[in-house]
N, C-alpha and C positions, 0 to 999 in steps of 0.2 A: 533228429532224423533229417537228413538233407534229401532233396529231390523227391519229395513224397508223391509228386504228380509226374515224375519221369519226363521232365522238360515239357510238360503239357500233354503228353500222350494220354494220361489218365483223366483229362478233362473230357475226352471223347469227341472233341470238335475237329480233329485233323483227319485228313484223307490221304491216301497214298500219294496223290499228286500235289499235296500242299507244298507251297513255296514260302520260305521265310526271307526276310530282309537280308541282304548281304552282310550287314553288321550284326546279325543275330547268330549266336554260336551254333544254333540248330541248323544253320546253313553252312557255315564254314568249319565245323568240327564234328560232323556226323560220324566220322570214322576215326577220330582222334588225330586229325591232321595237324592240329595246333597245340592241343593240350590233352590231358588224360581222356580217353574214349568214354570212361564211366560218367563223365560230367555232362554228357549230352545223351538224352533219352535213357539215362541209367545204364548205358552200355548196350542197349538193344539196337539192332538195325532198325531204322525208322519204319520201313514198310512192315516188318514183323510186328513192331510195337503197335502200329495202327490196327493191324488185324487182331492182335490179342486184346486190345482195348475194346474193339467192337464185339468180341465174344463176351467180354465181361458185362456189357450193357444189360443183357438179359438177367443178370444176377442182382442188379441194383434193387434194394428194397423199395416198395411202393412209395411214391412221394419224394424220393431222394434223387440225386444226380450221381453219376459215376464219380465225379470229383468229390462229392461228399462222402461216398462210400470209401474211396481211397484214403481220404484224410482221416475219417473215423477209424478205419482199420489201423492206421498208424497209432492213433491215440489209445486204442484198445490194449496196447501192450504196456504193462507197468514200468518197463525199462525205459520207455520213451518219456522224456521230460519236456521236450519242445520239438516243434516241427519248423523247419526253415523253408519257407516257400516264397516265391515271388508273387507280386501283385502289381498289375499295371495301373490301378486306380484305388481310391478309397473303398468303392463298393466291393471290389474283389477282396480287399483286405478284411473288410467286415464280414463278408460271406464266408471266407476261410475261417475266421475266428469263431463264427457262429457254430461251426461243426463241433466245437467242444461241448456244446449244450445238447447235442443229439445223443440218443441212447446207444449203448454199446451194440455192436453187430451181433446177431445170433451166433452161437457157437457152431451151429451147422454150417453157416456161411464161412466162418473162419476155417473150418475143416475143408470145405470145398476150395477155398482160395489157396490154402497150403498145398493141396493136391495140384491145382492148376499151376501154381508156381513151379513145383518140382517137375511136373510132367511136360509143361509147355513153355515155361519161361527160362528157367535156370540154364539150360543148355545153350541158349541163344546169347547170353550176356558175354560181352567181350571185356577183357581186362579183369584183374583180380578184384574181388568183392569181399 
């Protein structure tokens, strides 16, 4: 699975006014200006993605981060054999890998996330998925 954190949106650390370096694809390819729009923020408009991620924060299991929930969600599917994600440093890589030791998300949360995706996210994605 690629882009499990939607170019960082699902880390929960960005705000609508966040600015990225001019060399960062999140700055110069927000709307598919240079390459496929789905490669940046998983095809979501940045501002919408920030708002959606903020909504999900209240769903995060106690003691977890939004990022851990997003990655664990990916791993909960038997069809997923690997997650390809970026890491800026060793600590991030180790933190990302540690998610595999977390327990599966509750089925009720999976059900809520499916509904959230269908009702709030799917219609905003640009480009074929």
